[in-house]
Backbone as CSV, one residue per row, in Angstrom:
resi,resn,N_x,N_y,N_z,CA_x,CA_y,CA_z,C_x,C_y,C_z
1,MET,0.834,-1.191,0.000,0.093,0.014,-0.081,0.847,1.210,0.004
2,ILE,1.885,1.257,0.850,2.809,2.456,1.003,3.580,2.589,-0.402
3,GLU,3.922,1.343,-1.020,4.652,1.564,-2.266,3.836,2.118,-3.291
4,LYS,2.591,1.771,-3.426,1.654,2.442,-4.361,1.437,3.863,-4.093
5,MET,1.416,4.289,-2.892,1.371,5.803,-2.493,2.653,6.530,-2.976
6,GLU,3.880,5.832,-2.641,5.033,6.511,-3.140,5.161,6.595,-4.801
7,LYS,4.771,5.512,-5.301,4.748,5.560,-6.900,3.929,6.729,-7.396
8,LYS,2.676,6.828,-6.675,1.782,7.789,-7.078,2.287,9.216,-6.944
9,ALA,2.981,9.327,-5.703,3.545,10.629,-5.389,4.629,10.989,-6.328
10,LYS,5.488,9.996,-6.731,6.584,10.181,-7.721,5.976,10.598,-9.137
11,LYS,4.861,9.847,-9.473,4.213,10.311,-10.760,3.737,11.847,-10.639
12,ASN,3.165,12.079,-9.617,2.558,13.558,-9.439,3.688,14.483,-9.565
13,ILE,4.855,14.176,-8.872,6.082,15.065,-8.888,6.647,15.202,-10.196
14,ILE,6.696,14.116,-10.930,7.330,14.057,-12.287,6.322,14.831,-13.235
15,GLY,4.891,14.554,-13.049,4.108,15.423,-13.877,4.186,16.912,-13.626
16,LYS,4.314,17.290,-12.284,4.479,18.617,-12.151,5.641,19.318,-12.656
17,ILE,6.731,18.475,-12.546,7.984,19.008,-13.137,7.938,19.102,-14.584
18,GLY,7.224,18.083,-15.263,7.026,18.269,-16.672,6.284,19.454,-16.975
19,CYS,5.150,19.807,-16.332,4.335,20.958,-16.670,5.175,22.163,-16.495
20,ILE,5.992,22.310,-15.381,6.686,23.467,-15.129,7.697,23.696,-16.218
21,THR,8.327,22.559,-16.781,9.361,22.688,-17.747,8.625,23.143,-19.091
22,ILE,7.462,22.566,-19.464,6.817,22.964,-20.592,6.402,24.418,-20.510
23,PHE,5.927,24.892,-19.369,5.504,26.278,-19.241,6.716,27.159,-19.275
24,ALA,7.882,26.875,-18.662,8.969,27.614,-18.691,9.526,27.666,-20.115
25,THR,9.506,26.663,-20.942,10.032,26.703,-22.301,9.175,27.575,-23.036
26,ILE,7.860,27.463,-23.009,6.952,28.295,-23.744,7.129,29.639,-23.465
27,THR,7.407,30.086,-22.059,7.527,31.454,-21.658,8.845,32.014,-22.210
28,ILE,9.809,31.270,-22.188,11.247,31.644,-22.843,10.976,31.974,-24.367
29,ILE,10.379,31.074,-25.008,10.222,31.274,-26.531,9.393,32.422,-26.781
30,MET,8.336,32.666,-26.002,7.385,33.966,-26.171,8.311,35.167,-25.823
31,TRP,9.024,35.210,-24.638,9.842,36.339,-24.387,10.946,36.605,-25.399
32,ASN,11.537,35.577,-25.934,12.592,35.854,-27.065,11.943,36.434,-28.198
33,SER,10.642,36.014,-28.515,10.025,36.502,-29.832,9.624,37.940,-29.603
34,TYR,9.105,38.264,-28.395,8.859,39.534,-28.052,10.060,40.547,-28.183
35,ARG,11.085,40.030,-27.551,12.475,40.917,-27.649,12.957,41.136,-29.080
36,GLU,12.751,40.144,-29.908,13.262,40.203,-31.236,12.301,41.169,-32.078
37,ALA,11.031,41.082,-31.890,10.036,42.097,-32.464,10.271,43.463,-31.964
38,ASP,10.552,43.575,-30.740,11.078,44.923,-30.211,12.201,45.462,-30.792
39,TYR,13.147,44.613,-30.830,14.500,45.113,-31.423,14.322,45.493,-32.831
40,VAL,13.547,44.694,-33.717,13.263,45.115,-35.101,12.484,46.466,-35.210
41,GLU,11.609,46.551,-34.348,10.727,47.793,-34.447,11.577,49.091,-34.019
42,LYS,12.563,48.875,-33.063,13.419,50.031,-32.792,14.477,50.317,-33.824
43,ASN,15.063,49.238,-34.409,16.215,49.423,-35.233,15.857,49.288,-36.885
44,GLY,14.633,48.929,-37.225,14.450,48.535,-38.438,14.000,49.718,-39.349
45,VAL,14.015,49.475,-40.750,13.261,50.542,-41.730,12.235,49.643,-42.443
46,TRP,11.376,50.471,-43.080,10.142,49.884,-43.664,10.492,49.604,-45.142
47,THR,10.140,48.559,-45.621,10.203,48.146,-47.122,9.090,47.279,-47.428
48,ILE,9.115,46.790,-48.652,7.853,45.864,-49.069,8.447,44.532,-49.528
49,LEU,7.603,43.568,-49.148,7.964,42.166,-49.673,6.882,41.784,-50.625
50,THR,7.356,41.018,-51.640,6.403,40.463,-52.609,6.401,38.905,-52.537
51,VAL,5.119,38.367,-52.537,4.984,36.909,-52.374,5.362,36.371,-53.882
52,THR,6.223,35.330,-53.764,6.547,34.667,-55.098,6.007,33.289,-55.221
53,LYS,5.600,32.535,-54.230,4.982,31.365,-54.238,4.261,31.117,-52.975
54,THR,3.108,30.328,-53.116,2.352,29.965,-51.952,2.134,28.512,-52.019
55,ARG,1.926,27.945,-50.839,1.460,26.457,-50.677,0.540,26.408,-49.428
56,GLY,-0.544,25.760,-49.721,-1.526,25.520,-48.621,-0.885,24.800,-47.539
57,ALA,-1.367,25.191,-46.299,-0.840,24.619,-45.132,-2.104,24.458,-44.124
58,PRO,-2.181,23.628,-43.076,-3.306,23.345,-42.339,-4.078,24.780,-41.878
59,LYS,-3.409,25.770,-41.443,-4.027,26.943,-40.971,-3.601,28.232,-41.813
60,GLY,-3.463,28.041,-43.127,-3.158,29.149,-43.857,-2.236,28.679,-45.060
61,TYR,-1.192,29.415,-45.100,-0.233,29.316,-46.274,1.155,29.283,-45.792
62,ILE,2.044,28.586,-46.541,3.561,28.682,-46.522,3.739,29.611,-47.664
63,VAL,4.333,30.802,-47.331,4.561,31.799,-48.203,6.076,32.067,-48.593
64,LYS,6.481,31.892,-49.798,7.843,32.223,-50.111,7.780,33.731,-50.659
65,TYR,8.638,34.599,-50.293,8.749,35.966,-50.622,10.111,36.443,-50.883
66,THR,10.099,37.555,-51.563,11.438,38.322,-51.699,11.241,39.807,-51.339
67,PHE,12.275,40.483,-51.000,12.248,41.910,-50.715,13.570,42.419,-51.120
68,GLN,13.617,43.695,-51.442,14.920,44.428,-51.764,15.304,45.453,-50.671
69,TYR,16.453,45.449,-50.381,16.956,46.436,-49.384,18.454,46.716,-49.865
70,ASN,18.779,47.939,-49.928,20.101,48.472,-50.381,20.555,47.766,-51.694
71,HIS,19.690,47.718,-52.630,20.049,47.227,-53.982,20.380,45.725,-53.898
72,ARG,20.035,45.143,-52.960,20.153,43.569,-52.973,18.731,42.903,-52.737
73,MET,18.627,41.712,-53.308,17.516,40.894,-53.229,17.651,39.841,-52.276
74,TYR,16.643,39.720,-51.407,16.612,38.700,-50.275,15.341,37.684,-50.498
75,GLU,15.536,36.482,-50.252,14.455,35.503,-50.183,14.204,34.917,-48.814
76,ASN,13.045,34.527,-48.516,12.716,33.852,-47.349,11.333,33.239,-47.416
77,SER,10.899,32.612,-46.411,9.519,31.971,-46.342,9.003,32.129,-44.884
78,THR,7.688,31.943,-44.809,6.993,31.962,-43.487,5.624,31.456,-43.669
79,ASN,5.108,31.221,-42.556,3.576,30.870,-42.468,2.712,32.074,-42.384
80,MET,1.649,32.110,-43.084,0.704,33.275,-42.990,-0.654,32.618,-42.824
81,PRO,-1.444,33.255,-41.863,-2.828,32.829,-41.852,-3.652,33.190,-43.056
82,LEU,-4.750,32.364,-43.263,-5.468,32.488,-44.409,-6.097,33.951,-44.499
83,LYS,-6.551,34.423,-43.397,-7.218,35.825,-43.474,-6.315,36.906,-43.903
84,LYS,-4.962,36.764,-43.544,-4.098,37.866,-43.872,-3.768,37.835,-45.276
85,PHE,-3.897,36.604,-45.916,-3.329,36.437,-47.387,-4.275,36.551,-48.491
86,ILE,-5.577,36.866,-48.154,-6.720,36.890,-49.249,-6.418,38.101,-50.244
87,ASN,-6.219,37.731,-51.565,-6.042,38.701,-52.660,-4.881,39.620,-52.390
88,VAL,-3.901,39.283,-51.777,-2.737,40.124,-51.462,-1.513,39.437,-51.923
89,ASN,-0.559,40.232,-52.568,0.751,39.542,-52.782,1.908,40.486,-52.318
90,ARG,1.629,41.685,-51.612,2.664,42.430,-51.201,2.340,43.037,-49.827
91,PHE,3.274,43.007,-48.880,3.022,43.350,-47.511,4.200,44.284,-47.152
92,PHE,3.902,45.223,-46.229,4.900,46.015,-45.625,5.641,45.118,-44.634
93,MET,6.903,45.483,-44.527,7.811,44.704,-43.548,8.738,45.826,-42.909
94,MET,9.367,45.347,-41.804,10.559,46.080,-41.196,11.734,45.091,-41.394
95,VAL,12.829,45.729,-41.635,14.077,44.875,-41.792,15.248,45.679,-41.063
96,VAL,16.107,45.169,-40.382,17.074,45.756,-39.683,18.258,45.879,-40.666
97,PRO,18.723,47.268,-40.901,19.889,47.323,-41.759,21.114,46.519,-41.285
98,ASN,21.937,45.961,-42.254,22.911,45.110,-42.005,22.662,43.791,-41.170
99,GLU,21.313,43.529,-40.930,20.923,42.242,-40.334,19.666,41.933,-40.896
100,GLU,19.724,41.611,-42.158,18.570,41.438,-43.008,17.745,40.149,-42.693
101,SER,18.235,39.306,-41.978,17.553,38.128,-41.456,16.694,38.518,-40.347
102,ARG,16.818,39.636,-39.791,15.881,40.131,-38.734,14.942,41.055,-39.290
103,HIS,13.724,40.482,-39.463,12.682,41.377,-40.035,11.247,40.920,-39.490
104,LEU,10.263,41.772,-39.678,8.962,41.456,-39.252,7.968,41.863,-40.408
105,ILE,6.997,41.025,-40.645,5.952,41.317,-41.615,4.649,41.843,-40.976
106,PHE,4.144,43.030,-41.593,3.028,43.663,-41.084,1.852,43.583,-42.034
107,ASP,1.187,44.688,-42.305,-0.004,44.667,-42.990,0.167,44.622,-44.545
108,ALA,-0.921,44.263,-45.313,-0.862,44.272,-46.751,-0.651,45.612,-47.260
109,VAL,0.010,45.741,-48.404,0.140,46.952,-49.160,-1.141,47.023,-50.050
110,PRO,-1.809,48.171,-50.032,-3.025,48.335,-50.980,-2.655,47.922,-52.439
111,ASN,-3.554,47.238,-53.153,-3.392,46.917,-54.434,-3.093,48.115,-55.310
112,TRP,-3.638,49.312,-55.065,-3.425,50.371,-56.002,-2.002,51.064,-55.807
113,PHE,-1.384,50.672,-54.667,-0.011,51.161,-54.518,0.977,50.193,-55.360
114,THR,1.545,50.559,-56.430,2.367,49.781,-57.203,3.877,49.976,-57.203
115,LEU,4.212,51.026,-56.460,5.551,51.494,-56.474,6.360,50.501,-55.645
116,GLU,7.774,50.495,-55.700,8.525,49.815,-54.799,9.030,50.684,-53.789
117,ALA,9.563,50.222,-52.613,10.091,50.964,-51.546,11.384,51.423,-52.095
118,PRO,11.897,52.631,-51.560,13.175,53.097,-51.809,14.279,52.086,-51.485
119,PRO,15.526,52.083,-51.949,16.492,51.160,-51.740,16.905,51.188,-50.286
120,GLU,16.834,52.221,-49.575,17.323,52.469,-48.184,16.063,52.287,-47.269
121,GLY,14.840,52.089,-47.858,13.725,51.863,-47.035,13.039,53.210,-46.545
122,TRP,11.981,53.195,-45.812,11.374,54.352,-45.269,11.715,54.311,-43.739
123,LYS,11.791,55.295,-43.029,12.072,55.405,-41.595,10.755,55.093,-40.879
124,THR,9.557,55.482,-41.524,8.197,55.132,-40.948,7.352,54.555,-42.037
125,CYS,6.375,53.743,-41.680,5.586,53.228,-42.688,4.729,54.182,-43.393
126,PRO,4.706,54.412,-44.657,4.019,55.501,-45.300,2.526,55.407,-45.113
127,THR,1.848,56.488,-44.913,0.396,56.602,-44.624,-0.210,56.527,-45.999
128,GLU,-1.566,56.258,-46.071,-2.251,56.307,-47.437,-2.093,57.586,-48.165
129,LYS,-2.060,58.698,-47.371,-1.897,60.021,-47.962,-0.538,60.135,-48.624
130,GLN,0.455,59.697,-47.990,1.912,59.615,-48.482,1.968,58.815,-49.766
131,MET,1.310,57.665,-49.621,1.366,56.616,-50.821,0.739,57.159,-52.019
132,ARG,-0.466,57.825,-51.847,-1.158,58.611,-52.951,-0.257,59.686,-53.585
133,ARG,0.458,60.394,-52.766,1.361,61.346,-53.194,2.517,60.773,-53.982
134,MET,3.095,59.719,-53.560,4.140,59.147,-54.257,3.603,58.642,-55.607
135,MET,2.471,58.083,-55.706,1.916,57.549,-56.869,1.597,58.766,-57.867
136,GLU,1.241,59.846,-57.428,0.925,61.064,-58.312,2.278,61.462,-58.796
137,GLN,3.288,61.676,-57.954,4.559,62.214,-58.339,5.205,61.122,-59.343
138,ASP,5.081,59.905,-59.297,5.597,58.945,-60.178,4.847,59.116,-61.521
139,SER,3.463,59.339,-61.453,2.692,59.390,-62.734,3.224,60.684,-63.481
140,ILE,3.448,61.850,-62.730,4.061,63.025,-63.260,5.211,62.706,-64.051
141,ARG,6.172,62.057,-63.181,7.562,61.782,-63.795,7.444,61.009,-64.995
142,ARG,6.563,59.908,-65.069,6.421,59.100,-66.239,5.887,59.911,-67.448
143,GLY,4.892,60.706,-66.997,4.319,61.508,-68.050,5.293,62.541,-68.757
144,LEU,6.114,63.102,-67.984,7.274,63.871,-68.464,8.258,63.040,-69.329
145,LYS,8.514,61.931,-68.894,9.453,61.062,-69.688,8.771,60.573,-70.964
146,GLU,7.444,60.402,-71.021,6.782,60.053,-72.243,6.758,61.222,-73.148
147,GLU,6.614,62.468,-72.648,6.659,63.704,-73.653,8.078,63.760,-74.249
148,VAL,9.168,63.567,-73.433,10.492,63.845,-73.833,10.788,62.715,-74.853
149,GLN,10.298,61.455,-74.726,10.480,60.434,-75.568,9.714,60.692,-77.020
150,ARG,8.590,61.282,-76.889,7.913,61.711,-78.180,8.496,62.735,-78.977
151,GLU,9.190,63.530,-78.377,9.861,64.719,-79.036,11.125,64.204,-79.770
């Protein structure tokens, strides 16, 4: 009888240690993820990623993408939930200069915004008003180029 109680007590202790270990591991992973996101947000610049390939996954898509920064092209992949990916193939992202593997993906780029990010990125994410102004300026530039080419 005492042996059964000792075995049961040992199982309870092992179970509690297992739960504590799992909880500690999850907490450490979440804390590191938070610290990484905080670092990227403090040190990163904004650019645009373009989705190059998608593959269905249980809770969304596995997405391969490219982005340009400082005249270099980078490739990577990630999981994206289905709701974030509907009818969108470009997203705003932050990338840390000289540490391009450290980046975060944010919201979708509006479909009407067809320009690329500048090579050095933006210091802040452009607002809709700023994006519309960029599109207008690009349209004017292209209009002037077309006039010069016609002459």
